[in-house]
C-alpha positions as CSV (number, residue, x, y, z in Angstrom):
1,M,4.3,-48.5,27.9
2,P,5.0,-45.9,25.2
3,R,6.0,-42.5,26.3
4,E,3.1,-40.1,26.7
5,V,3.3,-37.2,24.2
6,T,2.1,-33.8,25.3
7,T,0.0,-32.0,22.7
8,E,1.1,-28.4,22.3
9,Y,-1.8,-26.3,20.8
10,Y,-1.1,-23.0,19.1
11,S,-3.2,-20.0,18.4
12,G,-1.1,-16.9,17.5
13,Q,-1.3,-13.2,18.0
14,G,1.5,-10.7,17.9
15,I,3.2,-7.8,16.1
16,V,4.8,-7.9,12.6
17,Y,7.8,-5.6,11.9
18,L,9.6,-4.9,8.7
19,A,13.1,-3.5,8.4
20,E,14.8,-2.2,5.2
21,L,18.0,-4.0,4.5
22,L,21.2,-2.1,3.6
23,N,24.1,-4.4,2.6
24,G,22.2,-7.2,4.2
25,V,21.9,-5.4,7.6
26,P,18.4,-4.4,9.0
27,Q,18.1,-0.6,9.4
28,G,15.7,-0.8,12.3
29,F,12.3,-2.6,12.5
30,V,9.0,-0.7,12.0
31,D,5.6,-1.9,13.4
32,V,3.3,-2.3,10.4
33,G,0.1,-2.1,12.4
34,N,-2.6,-4.7,13.0
35,C,-1.9,-7.9,11.1
36,P,-4.8,-10.3,11.3
37,D,-3.1,-13.0,9.2
38,L,0.4,-14.2,8.8
39,K,1.4,-17.5,7.1
40,T,4.5,-19.2,5.8
41,S,4.6,-21.8,3.1
42,L,7.4,-24.1,2.0
43,E,7.8,-25.7,-1.4
44,V,10.4,-28.0,-3.0
45,S,11.0,-29.0,-6.6
46,T,12.2,-32.6,-7.2
47,F,13.8,-34.7,-9.8
48,E,12.7,-38.4,-10.0
49,K,14.5,-41.2,-11.7
50,K,12.9,-44.6,-12.4
51,E,14.9,-47.8,-12.7
52,S,14.8,-49.7,-16.0
53,R,15.8,-53.2,-15.0
54,T,12.7,-54.9,-13.6
55,G,10.0,-54.0,-16.1
56,S,8.1,-52.2,-13.3
57,R,9.8,-48.8,-13.6
58,L,10.1,-48.4,-9.9
59,L,11.2,-45.2,-8.3
60,A,14.9,-45.4,-7.8
61,L,15.9,-41.8,-7.0
62,R,14.2,-38.7,-5.7
63,Q,16.4,-35.6,-5.6
64,T,15.5,-32.1,-4.3
65,T,16.5,-29.6,-6.9
66,E,15.0,-26.4,-5.5
67,K,13.7,-25.0,-2.1
68,K,11.3,-22.1,-1.8
69,A,9.7,-20.3,1.1
70,T,7.1,-17.6,1.0
71,I,5.5,-15.4,3.7
72,A,2.0,-14.0,3.2
73,F,0.5,-11.5,5.5
74,T,-2.5,-9.1,5.7
75,L,-2.2,-5.5,6.8
76,D,-5.2,-3.6,8.2
77,S,-3.4,-0.2,8.2
78,F,-3.4,2.0,5.1
79,H,-0.6,4.0,6.6
80,K,1.4,5.9,4.0
81,E,4.5,3.7,4.5
82,N,2.5,0.5,4.1
83,L,1.0,1.8,0.9
84,Q,4.4,2.8,-0.3
85,K,5.7,-0.7,0.2
86,A,2.6,-2.4,-1.2
87,L,2.7,-0.3,-4.4
88,F,6.5,-0.1,-4.9
89,G,5.8,3.6,-4.6
90,S,7.7,6.8,-4.4
91,L,6.5,8.9,-1.5
92,T,6.6,12.7,-1.6
93,S,5.6,14.8,1.3
94,V,3.7,18.0,0.5
95,A,3.8,20.7,3.2
96,T,0.8,22.9,4.1
97,G,1.0,26.2,2.3
98,T,-0.6,28.6,-0.1
99,V,-0.9,27.9,-3.8
100,T,-1.4,31.0,-6.1
101,D,-2.8,31.2,-9.6
102,T,-2.9,27.6,-10.6
103,P,-4.0,27.5,-14.2
104,V,-7.3,25.6,-14.9
105,T,-9.3,25.2,-18.1
106,A,-13.1,25.6,-17.5
107,R,-15.3,22.7,-18.6
108,L,-19.0,23.5,-18.0
109,G,-21.0,21.0,-16.2
110,K,-17.9,18.9,-15.4
111,V,-15.5,18.4,-12.5
112,V,-12.0,20.0,-12.8
113,P,-9.3,18.6,-10.4
114,L,-6.8,20.8,-8.5
115,P,-3.3,19.5,-7.8
116,D,-4.0,19.1,-4.1
117,I,-6.5,17.7,-1.6
118,K,-7.9,19.2,1.6
119,V,-8.0,22.7,0.3
120,S,-9.5,25.9,1.8
121,T,-10.0,29.6,1.1
122,V,-10.4,28.8,-2.6
123,V,-10.5,31.8,-5.0
124,V,-11.2,31.4,-8.7
125,K,-10.4,34.2,-11.2
126,S,-10.3,34.7,-14.9
127,D,-6.8,34.8,-16.4
128,D,-7.4,38.2,-18.1
129,A,-5.1,41.1,-17.7
130,T,-7.9,42.6,-15.5
131,P,-9.1,39.4,-13.8
132,I,-12.7,38.7,-12.8
133,T,-13.2,37.0,-9.4
134,Y,-15.9,34.4,-9.8
135,E,-18.5,33.5,-7.1
136,V,-18.6,30.2,-5.3
137,D,-22.0,28.5,-5.6
138,K,-22.9,30.9,-8.4
139,N,-20.2,30.0,-10.9
140,Y,-18.7,26.9,-9.4
141,T,-18.7,24.7,-6.3
142,V,-15.8,23.3,-4.5
143,N,-15.1,19.8,-3.0
144,T,-12.6,20.9,-0.4
145,E,-11.8,17.3,0.7
146,T,-10.7,16.0,-2.6
147,G,-9.6,19.3,-4.2
148,S,-11.8,19.7,-7.2
149,L,-14.1,22.3,-8.8
150,Y,-17.5,21.7,-10.4
151,I,-17.9,24.4,-13.1
152,M,-21.6,25.1,-13.3
153,T,-23.4,25.1,-16.7
154,A,-24.4,28.4,-18.3
155,A,-28.0,27.7,-17.2
156,E,-27.0,26.9,-13.6
157,Q,-24.9,30.1,-13.4
158,T,-27.8,32.2,-14.6
159,A,-30.3,30.5,-12.3
160,A,-27.9,31.1,-9.3
161,G,-27.7,34.8,-10.1
162,A,-24.0,35.0,-11.2
163,T,-22.8,38.5,-11.9
164,N,-20.3,37.2,-14.5
165,S,-20.4,33.9,-16.3
166,I,-17.7,31.4,-17.0
167,A,-17.8,30.1,-20.5
168,E,-16.6,26.7,-21.9
169,A,-12.8,26.5,-22.2
170,D,-12.2,29.8,-20.4
171,G,-8.8,30.1,-18.7
172,L,-9.0,30.3,-15.0
173,E,-6.5,30.9,-12.2
174,V,-7.2,29.2,-8.8
175,S,-5.6,30.1,-5.5
176,Y,-6.1,28.2,-2.3
177,T,-4.5,26.9,0.9
178,R,-3.6,23.2,1.2
179,A,-3.1,20.9,4.2
180,D,-0.1,18.6,4.8
181,Q,-0.4,15.6,2.5
182,V,1.6,12.9,0.7
183,N,1.8,11.7,-2.9
184,I,2.4,8.0,-3.5
185,E,3.2,7.1,-7.1
186,A,2.7,3.4,-7.9
187,F,5.9,1.7,-9.3
188,G,7.7,5.0,-8.6
189,A,10.6,3.3,-6.7
190,A,13.0,0.4,-7.1
191,E,12.3,-2.9,-5.4
192,K,13.8,-3.3,-1.9
193,E,14.7,-6.1,0.4
194,Y,13.5,-6.3,3.9
195,A,13.8,-8.4,7.0
196,L,10.6,-9.5,8.6
197,R,10.2,-10.1,12.4
198,F,7.1,-11.5,14.1
199,E,7.1,-11.0,17.9
200,G,4.2,-13.4,18.7
201,L,2.5,-15.1,21.6
202,N,0.7,-18.4,21.8
203,T,-2.7,-17.7,23.3
204,A,-3.4,-21.4,23.6
205,D,-0.4,-21.8,25.9
206,A,-0.4,-19.1,28.5
207,N,0.8,-16.5,26.0
208,E,4.2,-18.1,25.7
209,P,6.5,-16.2,23.3
210,V,7.0,-17.2,19.6
211,L,9.5,-15.4,17.5
212,L,9.9,-15.7,13.7
213,T,12.7,-13.9,11.8
214,A,12.8,-14.0,8.0
215,H,16.2,-12.7,7.2
216,R,15.6,-11.6,3.6
217,V,12.3,-11.0,1.9
218,R,11.4,-9.4,-1.4
219,L,7.9,-8.0,-1.3
220,S,5.7,-8.7,-4.3
221,P,3.5,-5.8,-5.5
222,L,0.0,-5.6,-4.2
223,K,-2.3,-7.6,-6.5
224,T,-5.5,-5.8,-5.6
225,L,-6.3,-2.5,-3.9
226,A,-10.0,-2.5,-3.0
227,L,-11.0,1.2,-3.0
228,I,-14.8,0.6,-2.8
229,S,-16.1,-2.1,-0.4
230,D,-18.7,-2.7,2.2
231,E,-16.0,-3.8,4.6
232,T,-12.8,-2.3,5.8
233,G,-10.0,-2.7,3.3
234,T,-6.8,-4.7,3.7
235,L,-3.4,-4.9,2.1
236,D,-2.8,-8.6,1.2
237,M,0.9,-8.9,0.9
238,E,3.1,-11.8,-0.3
239,A,6.9,-12.0,0.0
240,P,9.2,-14.7,-1.4
241,V,11.9,-15.4,1.2
242,L,15.4,-15.3,-0.1
243,A,18.2,-17.4,1.3
244,T,21.1,-15.9,3.1
245,A,24.7,-16.5,2.1
246,T,24.6,-19.4,4.6
247,G,21.4,-20.9,3.3
248,L,19.0,-19.6,5.9
249,F,15.4,-18.8,5.1
250,F,13.6,-18.1,8.3
251,T,14.0,-19.0,12.0
252,I,11.3,-19.8,14.6
253,R,12.2,-19.6,18.3
254,K,9.9,-20.9,21.0
255,L,10.0,-22.3,24.5
């Protein structure tokens, strides 16, 4: 009788880590947060040669000329470091503090942005030698979360009972306090290589461990960043796997 083959089912869960490579050496792995989808794909390019003796042009040679591996994964976490990787971004931390006399040009009936988000204690003055302090909700309103001013129209200022009016193109000076924040500039940094590590478990087999290590990956830039959606957003990442000096792409270990 033929030997009975045991079917091993697989349903995976686990944690995905990325580590920046320096001279090919991982500089410590960082958990990228919940990752609901992780896939690998393999591809080969081939050269085929047909014989020319029989009249049937039969396949005589099939030679592999190229090997490719790709890892695709989805991140649920919009953590600043994930965004930085996805956007090839430069990341600048901005500490909480007081900003004094930021110059702004008034545009009546329009929104004028400030350099920072999450602002408080906003004071708007004219840039005259003897400055006039304007009144919130009478000359302007403030979106403290996104850091912007709405300069009311002349009619709106009059209707609100403003003591002094802001005119179109007036020079203003804005002072405020900002919270800690970061700036991520897309394509602001050079591409980097990473190692990817998946510490997984097989929920279809008593949570037995499964480990995948991709020794060298080069992240591709994020194709789509959905900023308006009815569902929670994701970062859909793709990373070509580069071969090591010894020809390794990725390794899977299991029991």
